[in-house]
LUMDRENLO-338408 format. One record per atom (N, C-alpha, C): x, y, z; atom name; residue number from 1. Coordinates in steps of 0.2 Angstrom, whole numbers, plus 5000, padded with zeros to 4 digits. Layout:
<atoms>
<c1->X; c2->Y; c3->Z; bamar->CA; vomi->NUM>;
...
</atoms>
This chain:
<atoms>
<c1->5106; c2->4893; c3->4949; bamar->N; vomi->1>;
<c1->5107; c2->4900; c3->4949; bamar->CA; vomi->1>;
<c1->5112; c2->4902; c3->4954; bamar->C; vomi->1>;
<c1->5117; c2->4905; c3->4952; bamar->N; vomi->2>;
<c1->5122; c2->4907; c3->4957; bamar->CA; vomi->2>;
<c1->5122; c2->4914; c3->4959; bamar->C; vomi->2>;
<c1->5122; c2->4916; c3->4965; bamar->N; vomi->3>;
<c1->5121; c2->4924; c3->4966; bamar->CA; vomi->3>;
<c1->5126; c2->4925; c3->4972; bamar->C; vomi->3>;
<c1->5129; c2->4931; c3->4972; bamar->N; vomi->4>;
<c1->5133; c2->4934; c3->4977; bamar->CA; vomi->4>;
<c1->5129; c2->4933; c3->4983; bamar->C; vomi->4>;
<c1->5132; c2->4932; c3->4989; bamar->N; vomi->5>;
<c1->5128; c2->4932; c3->4995; bamar->CA; vomi->5>;
<c1->5123; c2->4937; c3->4996; bamar->C; vomi->5>;
<c1->5117; c2->4935; c3->4997; bamar->N; vomi->6>;
<c1->5111; c2->4940; c3->4999; bamar->CA; vomi->6>;
<c1->5109; c2->4943; c3->4992; bamar->C; vomi->6>;
<c1->5112; c2->4942; c3->4987; bamar->N; vomi->7>;
<c1->5110; c2->4946; c3->4981; bamar->CA; vomi->7>;
<c1->5105; c2->4941; c3->4977; bamar->C; vomi->7>;
<c1->5099; c2->4944; c3->4976; bamar->N; vomi->8>;
<c1->5094; c2->4940; c3->4972; bamar->CA; vomi->8>;
<c1->5089; c2->4946; c3->4970; bamar->C; vomi->8>;
<c1->5089; c2->4948; c3->4963; bamar->N; vomi->9>;
<c1->5084; c2->4953; c3->4961; bamar->CA; vomi->9>;
<c1->5077; c2->4951; c3->4963; bamar->C; vomi->9>;
<c1->5073; c2->4955; c3->4967; bamar->N; vomi->10>;
<c1->5067; c2->4953; c3->4970; bamar->CA; vomi->10>;
<c1->5062; c2->4959; c3->4969; bamar->C; vomi->10>;
<c1->5056; c2->4958; c3->4968; bamar->N; vomi->11>;
<c1->5050; c2->4962; c3->4968; bamar->CA; vomi->11>;
<c1->5047; c2->4960; c3->4974; bamar->C; vomi->11>;
<c1->5044; c2->4965; c3->4979; bamar->N; vomi->12>;
<c1->5041; c2->4963; c3->4985; bamar->CA; vomi->12>;
<c1->5035; c2->4968; c3->4986; bamar->C; vomi->12>;
<c1->5031; c2->4965; c3->4990; bamar->N; vomi->13>;
<c1->5025; c2->4970; c3->4992; bamar->CA; vomi->13>;
<c1->5025; c2->4969; c3->5000; bamar->C; vomi->13>;
<c1->5024; c2->4975; c3->5003; bamar->N; vomi->14>;
<c1->5024; c2->4976; c3->5010; bamar->CA; vomi->14>;
<c1->5017; c2->4979; c3->5011; bamar->C; vomi->14>;
<c1->5014; c2->4978; c3->5017; bamar->N; vomi->15>;
<c1->5008; c2->4981; c3->5019; bamar->CA; vomi->15>;
<c1->5008; c2->4982; c3->5027; bamar->C; vomi->15>;
<c1->5003; c2->4985; c3->5029; bamar->N; vomi->16>;
<c1->5002; c2->4986; c3->5037; bamar->CA; vomi->16>;
<c1->4996; c2->4982; c3->5039; bamar->C; vomi->16>;
<c1->4992; c2->4979; c3->5035; bamar->N; vomi->17>;
<c1->4986; c2->4975; c3->5037; bamar->CA; vomi->17>;
<c1->4983; c2->4971; c3->5031; bamar->C; vomi->17>;
<c1->4979; c2->4966; c3->5032; bamar->N; vomi->18>;
<c1->4976; c2->4963; c3->5026; bamar->CA; vomi->18>;
<c1->4972; c2->4968; c3->5023; bamar->C; vomi->18>;
<c1->4973; c2->4968; c3->5016; bamar->N; vomi->19>;
<c1->4970; c2->4973; c3->5012; bamar->CA; vomi->19>;
<c1->4971; c2->4980; c3->5014; bamar->C; vomi->19>;
<c1->4977; c2->4981; c3->5017; bamar->N; vomi->20>;
<c1->4979; c2->4988; c3->5019; bamar->CA; vomi->20>;
<c1->4982; c2->4992; c3->5014; bamar->C; vomi->20>;
<c1->4986; c2->4997; c3->5016; bamar->N; vomi->21>;
<c1->4990; c2->5001; c3->5011; bamar->CA; vomi->21>;
<c1->4996; c2->4996; c3->5009; bamar->C; vomi->21>;
<c1->4997; c2->4997; c3->5002; bamar->N; vomi->22>;
<c1->5002; c2->4993; c3->4999; bamar->CA; vomi->22>;
<c1->5008; c2->4997; c3->4997; bamar->C; vomi->22>;
<c1->5014; c2->4994; c3->4997; bamar->N; vomi->23>;
<c1->5020; c2->4996; c3->4995; bamar->CA; vomi->23>;
<c1->5024; c2->4991; c3->4990; bamar->C; vomi->23>;
<c1->5025; c2->4993; c3->4984; bamar->N; vomi->24>;
<c1->5029; c2->4988; c3->4980; bamar->CA; vomi->24>;
<c1->5036; c2->4991; c3->4979; bamar->C; vomi->24>;
<c1->5041; c2->4987; c3->4980; bamar->N; vomi->25>;
<c1->5048; c2->4988; c3->4979; bamar->CA; vomi->25>;
<c1->5052; c2->4983; c3->4975; bamar->C; vomi->25>;
<c1->5058; c2->4985; c3->4974; bamar->N; vomi->26>;
<c1->5062; c2->4981; c3->4970; bamar->CA; vomi->26>;
<c1->5069; c2->4982; c3->4973; bamar->C; vomi->26>;
<c1->5073; c2->4976; c3->4973; bamar->N; vomi->27>;
<c1->5080; c2->4976; c3->4976; bamar->CA; vomi->27>;
<c1->5084; c2->4971; c3->4974; bamar->C; vomi->27>;
<c1->5090; c2->4972; c3->4974; bamar->N; vomi->28>;
<c1->5095; c2->4966; c3->4972; bamar->CA; vomi->28>;
<c1->5097; c2->4962; c3->4979; bamar->C; vomi->28>;
<c1->5095; c2->4965; c3->4984; bamar->N; vomi->29>;
<c1->5097; c2->4962; c3->4991; bamar->CA; vomi->29>;
<c1->5091; c2->4962; c3->4995; bamar->C; vomi->29>;
<c1->5086; c2->4957; c3->4995; bamar->N; vomi->30>;
<c1->5080; c2->4957; c3->4999; bamar->CA; vomi->30>;
<c1->5081; c2->4957; c3->5006; bamar->C; vomi->30>;
<c1->5086; c2->4953; c3->5009; bamar->N; vomi->31>;
<c1->5087; c2->4953; c3->5016; bamar->CA; vomi->31>;
<c1->5089; c2->4960; c3->5019; bamar->C; vomi->31>;
<c1->5094; c2->4963; c3->5016; bamar->N; vomi->32>;
<c1->5096; c2->4969; c3->5018; bamar->CA; vomi->32>;
<c1->5090; c2->4975; c3->5017; bamar->C; vomi->32>;
<c1->5087; c2->4974; c3->5012; bamar->N; vomi->33>;
<c1->5081; c2->4979; c3->5010; bamar->CA; vomi->33>;
<c1->5076; c2->4979; c3->5015; bamar->C; vomi->33>;
<c1->5074; c2->4973; c3->5017; bamar->N; vomi->34>;
<c1->5068; c2->4972; c3->5022; bamar->CA; vomi->34>;
<c1->5070; c2->4975; c3->5029; bamar->C; vomi->34>;
<c1->5077; c2->4973; c3->5030; bamar->N; vomi->35>;
<c1->5079; c2->4975; c3->5037; bamar->CA; vomi->35>;
<c1->5080; c2->4983; c3->5037; bamar->C; vomi->35>;
<c1->5081; c2->4986; c3->5031; bamar->N; vomi->36>;
<c1->5081; c2->4993; c3->5031; bamar->CA; vomi->36>;
<c1->5074; c2->4996; c3->5032; bamar->C; vomi->36>;
<c1->5070; c2->4993; c3->5029; bamar->N; vomi->37>;
<c1->5063; c2->4996; c3->5030; bamar->CA; vomi->37>;
<c1->5061; c2->4995; c3->5038; bamar->C; vomi->37>;
<c1->5062; c2->4989; c3->5041; bamar->N; vomi->38>;
<c1->5060; c2->4988; c3->5048; bamar->CA; vomi->38>;
<c1->5064; c2->4993; c3->5052; bamar->C; vomi->38>;
<c1->5070; c2->4995; c3->5050; bamar->N; vomi->39>;
<c1->5074; c2->5000; c3->5055; bamar->CA; vomi->39>;
<c1->5071; c2->5007; c3->5053; bamar->C; vomi->39>;
<c1->5067; c2->5008; c3->5049; bamar->N; vomi->40>;
<c1->5064; c2->5015; c3->5047; bamar->CA; vomi->40>;
<c1->5069; c2->5019; c3->5042; bamar->C; vomi->40>;
<c1->5073; c2->5015; c3->5039; bamar->N; vomi->41>;
<c1->5078; c2->5018; c3->5034; bamar->CA; vomi->41>;
<c1->5075; c2->5018; c3->5027; bamar->C; vomi->41>;
<c1->5076; c2->5022; c3->5023; bamar->N; vomi->42>;
<c1->5074; c2->5022; c3->5016; bamar->CA; vomi->42>;
<c1->5067; c2->5025; c3->5015; bamar->C; vomi->42>;
<c1->5062; c2->5022; c3->5013; bamar->N; vomi->43>;
<c1->5056; c2->5025; c3->5010; bamar->CA; vomi->43>;
<c1->5052; c2->5028; c3->5016; bamar->C; vomi->43>;
<c1->5051; c2->5035; c3->5015; bamar->N; vomi->44>;
<c1->5047; c2->5038; c3->5019; bamar->CA; vomi->44>;
<c1->5039; c2->5036; c3->5019; bamar->C; vomi->44>;
<c1->5037; c2->5033; c3->5014; bamar->N; vomi->45>;
<c1->5030; c2->5031; c3->5013; bamar->CA; vomi->45>;
<c1->5030; c2->5024; c3->5017; bamar->C; vomi->45>;
<c1->5035; c2->5020; c3->5017; bamar->N; vomi->46>;
<c1->5034; c2->5014; c3->5022; bamar->CA; vomi->46>;
<c1->5034; c2->5016; c3->5029; bamar->C; vomi->46>;
<c1->5038; c2->5021; c3->5031; bamar->N; vomi->47>;
<c1->5038; c2->5023; c3->5038; bamar->CA; vomi->47>;
<c1->5032; c2->5026; c3->5040; bamar->C; vomi->47>;
<c1->5029; c2->5031; c3->5035; bamar->N; vomi->48>;
<c1->5023; c2->5034; c3->5037; bamar->CA; vomi->48>;
<c1->5017; c2->5030; c3->5038; bamar->C; vomi->48>;
<c1->5016; c2->5025; c3->5034; bamar->N; vomi->49>;
<c1->5011; c2->5020; c3->5035; bamar->CA; vomi->49>;
<c1->5012; c2->5013; c3->5038; bamar->C; vomi->49>;
<c1->5018; c2->5013; c3->5041; bamar->N; vomi->50>;
<c1->5020; c2->5007; c3->5045; bamar->CA; vomi->50>;
<c1->5019; c2->5001; c3->5041; bamar->C; vomi->50>;
<c1->5022; c2->5001; c3->5035; bamar->N; vomi->51>;
<c1->5022; c2->4995; c3->5030; bamar->CA; vomi->51>;
<c1->5027; c2->4990; c3->5031; bamar->C; vomi->51>;
<c1->5027; c2->4986; c3->5036; bamar->N; vomi->52>;
<c1->5032; c2->4981; c3->5038; bamar->CA; vomi->52>;
<c1->5031; c2->4974; c3->5037; bamar->C; vomi->52>;
<c1->5025; c2->4972; c3->5035; bamar->N; vomi->53>;
<c1->5023; c2->4965; c3->5034; bamar->CA; vomi->53>;
<c1->5024; c2->4963; c3->5027; bamar->C; vomi->53>;
<c1->5029; c2->4959; c3->5026; bamar->N; vomi->54>;
<c1->5030; c2->4956; c3->5019; bamar->CA; vomi->54>;
<c1->5025; c2->4951; c3->5017; bamar->C; vomi->54>;
<c1->5021; c2->4952; c3->5012; bamar->N; vomi->55>;
<c1->5016; c2->4948; c3->5010; bamar->CA; vomi->55>;
<c1->5017; c2->4945; c3->5003; bamar->C; vomi->55>;
<c1->5021; c2->4947; c3->4999; bamar->N; vomi->56>;
<c1->5022; c2->4945; c3->4992; bamar->CA; vomi->56>;
<c1->5029; c2->4946; c3->4990; bamar->C; vomi->56>;
<c1->5032; c2->4941; c3->4986; bamar->N; vomi->57>;
<c1->5039; c2->4941; c3->4984; bamar->CA; vomi->57>;
<c1->5039; c2->4937; c3->4977; bamar->C; vomi->57>;
<c1->5043; c2->4940; c3->4972; bamar->N; vomi->58>;
<c1->5044; c2->4937; c3->4966; bamar->CA; vomi->58>;
<c1->5052; c2->4938; c3->4965; bamar->C; vomi->58>;
<c1->5055; c2->4933; c3->4963; bamar->N; vomi->59>;
<c1->5063; c2->4933; c3->4962; bamar->CA; vomi->59>;
<c1->5064; c2->4932; c3->4954; bamar->C; vomi->59>;
<c1->5069; c2->4935; c3->4952; bamar->N; vomi->60>;
<c1->5071; c2->4936; c3->4945; bamar->CA; vomi->60>;
<c1->5079; c2->4934; c3->4944; bamar->C; vomi->60>;
<c1->5081; c2->4932; c3->4938; bamar->N; vomi->61>;
<c1->5088; c2->4931; c3->4937; bamar->CA; vomi->61>;
<c1->5092; c2->4937; c3->4936; bamar->C; vomi->61>;
<c1->5088; c2->4943; c3->4933; bamar->N; vomi->62>;
<c1->5092; c2->4949; c3->4932; bamar->CA; vomi->62>;
<c1->5088; c2->4955; c3->4935; bamar->C; vomi->62>;
<c1->5092; c2->4960; c3->4938; bamar->N; vomi->63>;
<c1->5088; c2->4966; c3->4941; bamar->CA; vomi->63>;
<c1->5084; c2->4969; c3->4936; bamar->C; vomi->63>;
<c1->5086; c2->4969; c3->4929; bamar->N; vomi->64>;
<c1->5082; c2->4973; c3->4924; bamar->CA; vomi->64>;
<c1->5075; c2->4970; c3->4924; bamar->C; vomi->64>;
<c1->5075; c2->4963; c3->4924; bamar->N; vomi->65>;
<c1->5068; c2->4960; c3->4924; bamar->CA; vomi->65>;
<c1->5064; c2->4962; c3->4930; bamar->C; vomi->65>;
<c1->5067; c2->4962; c3->4936; bamar->N; vomi->66>;
<c1->5064; c2->4964; c3->4942; bamar->CA; vomi->66>;
<c1->5061; c2->4971; c3->4942; bamar->C; vomi->66>;
<c1->5065; c2->4976; c3->4939; bamar->N; vomi->67>;
<c1->5063; c2->4983; c3->4938; bamar->CA; vomi->67>;
<c1->5057; c2->4983; c3->4934; bamar->C; vomi->67>;
<c1->5057; c2->4979; c3->4928; bamar->N; vomi->68>;
<c1->5052; c2->4979; c3->4923; bamar->CA; vomi->68>;
<c1->5045; c2->4977; c3->4927; bamar->C; vomi->68>;
<c1->5046; c2->4972; c3->4931; bamar->N; vomi->69>;
<c1->5040; c2->4969; c3->4934; bamar->CA; vomi->69>;
<c1->5037; c2->4974; c3->4939; bamar->C; vomi->69>;
<c1->5042; c2->4977; c3->4943; bamar->N; vomi->70>;
<c1->5040; c2->4982; c3->4948; bamar->CA; vomi->70>;
<c1->5036; c2->4988; c3->4945; bamar->C; vomi->70>;
<c1->5038; c2->4990; c3->4939; bamar->N; vomi->71>;
<c1->5034; c2->4995; c3->4935; bamar->CA; vomi->71>;
<c1->5028; c2->4993; c3->4933; bamar->C; vomi->71>;
<c1->5027; c2->4987; c3->4931; bamar->N; vomi->72>;
<c1->5021; c2->4984; c3->4928; bamar->CA; vomi->72>;
<c1->5016; c2->4983; c3->4934; bamar->C; vomi->72>;
<c1->5018; c2->4981; c3->4940; bamar->N; vomi->73>;
<c1->5014; c2->4980; c3->4946; bamar->CA; vomi->73>;
<c1->5011; c2->4987; c3->4948; bamar->C; vomi->73>;
<c1->5016; c2->4992; c3->4948; bamar->N; vomi->74>;
<c1->5014; c2->4998; c3->4951; bamar->CA; vomi->74>;
<c1->5008; c2->5002; c3->4946; bamar->C; vomi->74>;
<c1->5008; c2->5000; c3->4940; bamar->N; vomi->75>;
<c1->5003; c2->5002; c3->4935; bamar->CA; vomi->75>;
<c1->4997; c2->4999; c3->4936; bamar->C; vomi->75>;
<c1->4996; c2->4993; c3->4939; bamar->N; vomi->76>;
<c1->4990; c2->4989; c3->4940; bamar->CA; vomi->76>;
<c1->4985; c2->4992; c3->4944; bamar->C; vomi->76>;
<c1->4979; c2->4991; c3->4943; bamar->N; vomi->77>;
<c1->4974; c2->4993; c3->4948; bamar->CA; vomi->77>;
<c1->4975; c2->4989; c3->4955; bamar->C; vomi->77>;
<c1->4972; c2->4993; c3->4960; bamar->N; vomi->78>;
<c1->4973; c2->4990; c3->4967; bamar->CA; vomi->78>;
<c1->4970; c2->4983; c3->4967; bamar->C; vomi->78>;
<c1->4964; c2->4982; c3->4964; bamar->N; vomi->79>;
<c1->4961; c2->4975; c3->4965; bamar->CA; vomi->79>;
<c1->4965; c2->4970; c3->4962; bamar->C; vomi->79>;
<c1->4969; c2->4971; c3->4956; bamar->N; vomi->80>;
<c1->4973; c2->4966; c3->4953; bamar->CA; vomi->80>;
<c1->4979; c2->4965; c3->4958; bamar->C; vomi->80>;
<c1->4982; c2->4970; c3->4961; bamar->N; vomi->81>;
<c1->4987; c2->4968; c3->4966; bamar->CA; vomi->81>;
<c1->4985; c2->4964; c3->4972; bamar->C; vomi->81>;
<c1->4979; c2->4966; c3->4975; bamar->N; vomi->82>;
<c1->4976; c2->4962; c3->4980; bamar->CA; vomi->82>;
<c1->4975; c2->4955; c3->4978; bamar->C; vomi->82>;
<c1->4972; c2->4954; c3->4972; bamar->N; vomi->83>;
<c1->4971; c2->4947; c3->4969; bamar->CA; vomi->83>;
<c1->4978; c2->4943; c3->4968; bamar->C; vomi->83>;
<c1->4983; c2->4946; c3->4966; bamar->N; vomi->84>;
<c1->4990; c2->4943; c3->4966; bamar->CA; vomi->84>;
<c1->4992; c2->4941; c3->4972; bamar->C; vomi->84>;
<c1->4991; c2->4945; c3->4977; bamar->N; vomi->85>;
<c1->4994; c2->4943; c3->4984; bamar->CA; vomi->85>;
<c1->4989; c2->4937; c3->4987; bamar->C; vomi->85>;
<c1->4983; c2->4938; c3->4986; bamar->N; vomi->86>;
<c1->4978; c2->4933; c3->4989; bamar->CA; vomi->86>;
<c1->4979; c2->4926; c3->4985; bamar->C; vomi->86>;
<c1->4981; c2->4926; c3->4979; bamar->N; vomi->87>;
<c1->4982; c2->4920; c3->4975; bamar->CA; vomi->87>;
<c1->4988; c2->4916; c3->4979; bamar->C; vomi->87>;
<c1->4994; c2->4920; c3->4980; bamar->N; vomi->88>;
<c1->5000; c2->4917; c3->4983; bamar->CA; vomi->88>;
<c1->5000; c2->4916; c3->4990; bamar->C; vomi->88>;
<c1->4996; c2->4921; c3->4994; bamar->N; vomi->89>;
<c1->4996; c2->4921; c3->5001; bamar->CA; vomi->89>;
<c1->4989; c2->4923; c3->5004; bamar->C; vomi->89>;
<c1->4984; c2->4919; c3->5003; bamar->N; vomi->90>;
<c1->4977; c2->4920; c3->5005; bamar->CA; vomi->90>;
<c1->4976; c2->4924; c3->5012; bamar->C; vomi->90>;
<c1->4980; c2->4922; c3->5017; bamar->N; vomi->91>;
<c1->4979; c2->4925; c3->5023; bamar->CA; vomi->91>;
<c1->4983; c2->4931; c3->5025; bamar->C; vomi->91>;
<c1->4987; c2->4933; c3->5019; bamar->N; vomi->92>;
<c1->4991; c2->4939; c3->5020; bamar->CA; vomi->92>;
<c1->4996; c2->4938; c3->5026; bamar->C; vomi->92>;
<c1->4999; c2->4932; c3->5027; bamar->N; vomi->93>;
<c1->5004; c2->4930; c3->5032; bamar->CA; vomi->93>;
<c1->5010; c2->4934; c3->5031; bamar->C; vomi->93>;
<c1->5014; c2->4935; c3->5036; bamar->N; vomi->94>;
<c1->5021; c2->4938; c3->5036; bamar->CA; vomi->94>;
<c1->5025; c2->4932; c3->5033; bamar->C; vomi->94>;
<c1->5028; c2->4934; c3->5027; bamar->N; vomi->95>;
<c1->5033; c2->4929; c3->5024; bamar->CA; vomi->95>;
<c1->5040; c2->4929; c3->5026; bamar->C; vomi->95>;
<c1->5042; c2->4934; c3->5030; bamar->N; vomi->96>;
<c1->5049; c2->4934; c3->5031; bamar->CA; vomi->96>;
<c1->5050; c2->4936; c3->5038; bamar->C; vomi->96>;
<c1->5054; c2->4933; c3->5042; bamar->N; vomi->97>;
<c1->5058; c2->4927; c3->5040; bamar->CA; vomi->97>;
<c1->5055; c2->4921; c3->5043; bamar->C; vomi->97>;
<c1->5050; c2->4918; c3->5039; bamar->N; vomi->98>;
<c1->5047; c2->4912; c3->5040; bamar->CA; vomi->98>;
<c1->5051; c2->4906; c3->5037; bamar->C; vomi->98>;
<c1->5053; c2->4902; c3->5041; bamar->N; vomi->99>;
<c1->5057; c2->4896; c3->5038; bamar->CA; vomi->99>;
<c1->5052; c2->4892; c3->5034; bamar->C; vomi->99>;
<c1->5055; c2->4890; c3->5028; bamar->N; vomi->100>;
<c1->5051; c2->4885; c3->5024; bamar->CA; vomi->100>;
<c1->5047; c2->4889; c3->5018; bamar->C; vomi->100>;
<c1->5046; c2->4896; c3->5019; bamar->N; vomi->101>;
<c1->5042; c2->4900; c3->5014; bamar->CA; vomi->101>;
<c1->5047; c2->4901; c3->5008; bamar->C; vomi->101>;
<c1->5044; c2->4899; c3->5003; bamar->N; vomi->102>;
<c1->5048; c2->4900; c3->4996; bamar->CA; vomi->102>;
<c1->5045; c2->4906; c3->4993; bamar->C; vomi->102>;
<c1->5049; c2->4910; c3->4990; bamar->N; vomi->103>;
<c1->5046; c2->4916; c3->4986; bamar->CA; vomi->103>;
<c1->5044; c2->4913; c3->4979; bamar->C; vomi->103>;
<c1->5040; c2->4917; c3->4976; bamar->N; vomi->104>;
<c1->5038; c2->4915; c3->4969; bamar->CA; vomi->104>;
<c1->5044; c2->4917; c3->4964; bamar->C; vomi->104>;
<c1->5046; c2->4912; c3->4961; bamar->N; vomi->105>;
<c1->5052; c2->4913; c3->4956; bamar->CA; vomi->105>;
<c1->5049; c2->4914; c3->4949; bamar->C; vomi->105>;
<c1->5050; c2->4920; c3->4947; bamar->N; vomi->106>;
<c1->5048; c2->4922; c3->4940; bamar->CA; vomi->106>;
<c1->5053; c2->4921; c3->4935; bamar->C; vomi->106>;
<c1->5059; c2->4919; c3->4936; bamar->N; vomi->107>;
<c1->5065; c2->4918; c3->4932; bamar->CA; vomi->107>;
<c1->5063; c2->4914; c3->4925; bamar->C; vomi->107>;
<c1->5059; c2->4909; c3->4926; bamar->N; vomi->108>;
<c1->5058; c2->4905; c3->4920; bamar->CA; vomi->108>;
<c1->5051; c2->4907; c3->4916; bamar->C; vomi->108>;
<c1->5048; c2->4912; c3->4919; bamar->N; vomi->109>;
<c1->5042; c2->4914; c3->4916; bamar->CA; vomi->109>;
<c1->5043; c2->4918; c3->4909; bamar->C; vomi->109>;
</atoms>
């Protein structure tokens, strides 16, 4: 899959603590978007609740697929979201920028 530098349609979940407040976002440029969040730019919700820990990532071949998945996840019950995170990241560890951590690729699903 070939992408312009930094461009990768991505759904992500940020939190402030294990089982804390959750923020689900979508972006075509995950590196830039996470940096924006950490600089306090963009979402007022992220700033208000200090949601800077990246705990879940899914990547897609097309932004339309990522947007569809974001809407789906936002409609889920909180317990389902927590289950999704804990299946992929049981310790709610910071996933970025941790070398060797691969996001969940949902392009073939």
